[in-house]
C-alpha positions in Angstrom: 101.3 120.8 111.9 98.1 122.2 113.0 97.8 123.8 109.3 98.2 120.7 107.7 95.6 118.8 109.8 92.9 121.8 109.0 93.6 121.3 105.1 93.2 117.3 105.7 89.8 118.0 107.4 88.6 120.6 105.2 89.4 118.5 102.1 87.7 115.3 103.6 84.7 117.6 104.6 84.2 119.1 100.9 85.0 115.9 99.0 82.1 113.9 97.4 84.0 110.8 98.3 83.8 109.5 101.9 87.2 107.2 101.4 90.6 108.5 100.5 94.2 107.0 99.7 96.8 108.8 101.1 97.8 110.4 97.8 94.4 111.9 97.3 94.9 113.5 100.8 98.5 114.4 99.8 97.9 116.3 96.7 95.0 118.4 98.3 97.1 119.3 100.8 100.1 120.2 98.6 97.3 122.7 96.6 97.0 124.5 99.9 100.4 124.3 101.5 102.8 123.4 98.4 105.9 123.0 100.6 104.1 120.2 102.7 106.2 117.1 103.0 104.5 113.5 102.4 106.2 112.7 105.7 104.4 115.6 107.5 101.0 114.7 105.9 101.4 111.5 107.1 101.9 112.4 110.7 98.9 114.6 110.5 97.0 112.1 109.5 98.0 109.8 112.2 97.7 112.4 114.8 93.9 113.0 113.3 93.3 109.0 113.6 94.3 109.3 117.0 92.2 112.0 117.9 89.5 110.2 116.4 88.8 112.8 113.5 89.8 110.3 110.8 89.4 106.6 110.7 91.6 103.9 108.6 89.3 101.6 106.2 91.1 98.9 105.0 89.7 97.0 101.7 92.3 94.0 102.5 95.1 95.1 99.9 94.9 98.7 100.6 94.4 101.1 103.6 92.3 104.2 103.0 91.4 107.2 105.4 87.9 108.2 106.2 86.3 111.0 108.1 84.7 109.4 111.0 80.9 109.4 111.0 80.7 110.3 107.6 79.5 107.7 104.8 79.8 103.7 105.5 83.4 103.8 107.1 82.0 102.4 110.5 82.7 98.6 111.1 79.2 96.9 111.0 80.0 94.4 113.9 
């Protein structure tokens, strides 16, 4: 789990984008850890959100993930 979390954070920090779909995160993690399952990656994302490293970003129709404090991911209200 820690290895997956590290891969997610590295991907989020190195990407030009500030918001990611789960599929983007899944592909990036599976490049580094080919045997990582989608369920494990989802659990790692949830753990990072609970720790405050990642945040959800909702567009209304889809939910994306963002690295806290990077880009316009903070709620302006």
